[in-house]
C-alpha positions as CSV (number, residue, x, y, z in Angstrom):
1,M,0.0,0.0,0.0
2,M,1.9,2.9,-1.3
3,H,4.9,2.4,1.0
4,M,3.1,3.5,4.2
5,T,2.9,1.5,7.3
6,K,-0.3,1.0,9.2
7,E,1.2,2.8,12.1
8,R,1.9,5.9,9.8
9,I,-1.6,5.8,8.5
10,R,-3.0,5.6,12.0
11,S,-0.8,8.6,13.0
12,I,-2.0,10.6,10.1
13,S,-5.6,9.8,11.1
14,H,-5.0,11.1,14.5
15,S,-3.4,14.2,13.1
16,V,-6.3,14.9,10.7
17,L,-8.8,14.5,13.5
18,A,-6.8,16.8,15.8
19,Q,-6.5,19.5,13.2
20,L,-10.2,19.4,12.3
21,K,-11.1,19.6,16.0
22,E,-8.6,22.5,16.5
23,Q,-10.2,24.4,13.7
24,Q,-13.5,23.8,15.3
25,L,-15.0,22.2,12.2
26,F,-16.8,19.6,14.3
27,D,-17.1,18.1,17.8
28,V,-16.7,14.4,18.4
29,T,-19.7,13.2,20.3
30,G,-19.1,9.4,20.0
31,S,-16.1,7.2,20.2
32,K,-12.9,9.0,19.0
33,D,-11.4,5.6,18.3
34,K,-14.2,4.7,15.9
35,L,-13.7,8.0,14.1
36,V,-9.9,7.4,13.9
37,D,-10.7,3.8,12.6
38,A,-13.0,5.3,9.8
39,L,-10.3,7.8,8.8
40,E,-7.7,5.1,8.7
41,K,-9.9,2.9,6.5
42,A,-10.6,5.9,4.1
43,I,-6.8,6.6,3.8
44,T,-5.9,3.0,3.3
45,D,-8.6,2.6,0.6
46,E,-7.4,5.6,-1.2
47,L,-3.8,4.5,-1.1
48,S,-4.7,1.0,-2.3
49,T,-6.5,2.4,-5.4
50,E,-3.2,3.2,-7.0
51,D,-1.6,0.0,-5.9
52,R,-4.5,-2.0,-7.6
53,L,-4.2,0.1,-10.7
54,N,-0.4,-0.4,-10.9
55,T,-1.0,-4.2,-10.6
56,E,-3.6,-4.1,-13.4
57,V,-1.3,-2.2,-15.7
58,R,1.6,-4.6,-15.1
59,G,-0.8,-7.5,-16.0
60,M,-1.8,-5.7,-19.1
61,L,1.8,-5.2,-20.2
62,K,2.9,-8.7,-19.4
63,Q,2.0,-9.9,-23.0
64,Y,4.6,-7.5,-24.3
65,D,7.5,-8.8,-22.4
66,A,9.4,-9.9,-25.4
67,E,9.2,-6.4,-26.9
68,F,10.4,-4.8,-23.7
69,D,13.3,-7.4,-23.3
70,S,14.4,-6.8,-26.9
71,G,14.3,-3.0,-26.5
72,R,11.6,-2.5,-29.2
73,A,9.4,-0.9,-26.6
74,D,10.1,1.2,-23.4
75,Y,8.4,-0.4,-20.4
76,Q,8.3,2.8,-18.3
77,K,6.9,4.9,-21.0
78,M,4.2,2.3,-21.9
79,F,3.4,1.8,-18.2
80,M,2.8,5.5,-17.7
81,L,0.8,5.8,-21.0
82,V,-1.5,2.9,-20.0
83,K,-1.9,4.0,-16.5
84,N,-2.7,7.6,-17.5
85,K,-5.2,6.3,-20.0
86,L,-7.0,4.1,-17.4
87,V,-6.9,7.0,-14.8
88,K,-8.6,9.3,-17.4
89,E,-11.2,6.7,-18.5
90,R,-12.2,5.8,-15.0
91,G,-12.0,9.3,-13.5
92,I,-9.6,8.2,-10.8
93,V,-7.9,10.9,-8.8
94,L,-4.4,10.0,-7.7
């Protein structure tokens, strides 16, 4: 998941909650832990979107391994072209 540990994501969730409370954008009336858990899940889901997309693009390009190995095609360039196309088609925000 985009090179972030669960602990780091949890820390970010706590920071987001603290900043929102500090700016008096809302008050927590229920369980603070449940809210942090929900923020953590939302962040994790967002980060895993790009991971899933990268895996899909790698799978799509697998059939062209011979061209990449022989130098007839540039893997990085094709990877970014395919990824950007899918992002645009699906309306994904990265």
